C-alpha positions as CSV (number, residue, x, y, z in Angstrom):
1,M,62.9,75.8,-156.4
2,N,66.6,74.8,-154.7
3,L,67.2,71.2,-153.8
4,A,70.0,70.0,-151.6
5,R,70.7,66.3,-151.5
6,V,71.4,64.9,-148.2
7,S,74.9,62.7,-148.2
8,A,75.4,59.3,-146.2
9,N,77.4,61.1,-143.6
10,G,73.2,63.3,-142.9
11,Q,75.8,66.3,-144.6
12,I,74.0,69.0,-146.9
13,T,74.8,71.6,-149.1
14,V,73.3,74.7,-148.8
15,P,72.4,76.4,-152.5
16,V,74.3,79.1,-153.3
17,E,70.8,81.3,-153.6
18,I,69.8,80.2,-150.0
19,R,73.4,81.4,-148.8
20,R,73.1,84.6,-150.4
21,M,69.0,85.5,-149.1
22,L,70.4,84.1,-145.7
23,G,73.3,86.2,-145.6
24,V,75.7,83.3,-144.3
25,R,79.7,82.5,-145.1
26,E,82.0,80.2,-144.9
27,G,81.9,79.0,-141.0
28,D,78.3,80.8,-140.3
29,K,76.0,78.2,-138.2
30,I,72.7,77.9,-139.4
31,L,69.8,77.8,-137.2
32,F,66.8,75.2,-137.8
33,F,63.3,75.7,-136.1
34,R,60.0,74.3,-136.3
35,N,57.4,77.3,-137.0
36,D,54.0,77.4,-135.4
37,K,52.4,75.8,-139.0
38,G,54.9,72.8,-138.4
39,E,57.3,73.9,-141.0
40,V,61.0,73.8,-140.5
41,V,62.3,77.1,-140.9
42,I,66.0,78.0,-141.6
43,N,68.0,81.3,-140.4
44,N,71.2,82.7,-140.1
45,A,72.3,81.7,-136.4
46,S,74.5,84.7,-135.8
47,E,71.8,87.3,-137.5
48,T,68.9,85.8,-135.0
49,A,71.0,86.0,-131.7
50,I,71.7,89.8,-132.6
51,L,67.8,90.6,-133.7
52,K,66.9,88.4,-130.0
53,A,69.4,90.5,-127.8
54,Q,68.3,94.0,-129.5
55,K,64.5,93.3,-128.6
56,A,65.7,92.1,-125.4
57,F,67.6,95.1,-124.4
58,S,64.6,97.5,-125.9
59,G,63.9,100.2,-124.3
60,V,66.6,99.7,-121.7
61,A,68.8,103.1,-122.0
62,E,65.7,105.2,-121.9
63,G,64.5,103.8,-118.4
64,L,67.9,104.2,-117.4
65,G,67.8,107.9,-118.5
66,N,69.2,107.5,-122.1
67,P,72.5,107.3,-120.8
68,S,75.5,108.7,-122.8
69,E,78.3,106.5,-124.5
70,D,80.6,107.4,-121.9
71,D,78.3,106.0,-118.8
72,I,77.8,102.9,-120.5
73,Q,81.6,102.5,-121.1
74,S,81.8,103.4,-117.9
75,W,79.3,100.5,-116.5
76,V,81.3,97.8,-118.8
77,N,84.2,98.5,-117.1
78,E,82.7,98.3,-113.6
79,V,81.4,95.2,-114.6
80,R,85.1,93.7,-115.7
81,Y,86.8,94.7,-112.6
82,E,84.0,93.3,-110.3
83,K,84.7,89.5,-111.9
84,E,88.2,90.2,-111.8
């Protein structure tokens, strides 16, 4: 079991074992949320964002006819030029 003490400013130091489990380093952000059971869960916010994006884009390439990396780069370039 790992304990953390809350400072007068409301800050906590995440124990090293927990930081290692989450893969967080100095400057990373930690996401706190309540799950369906009412428990508060902490996650590495960067990892969570990447996993969400991967899930959102899952199957998109297949829906576009399995484009090549060159096709994708071309589309990215088109969008960049449209914004300028």
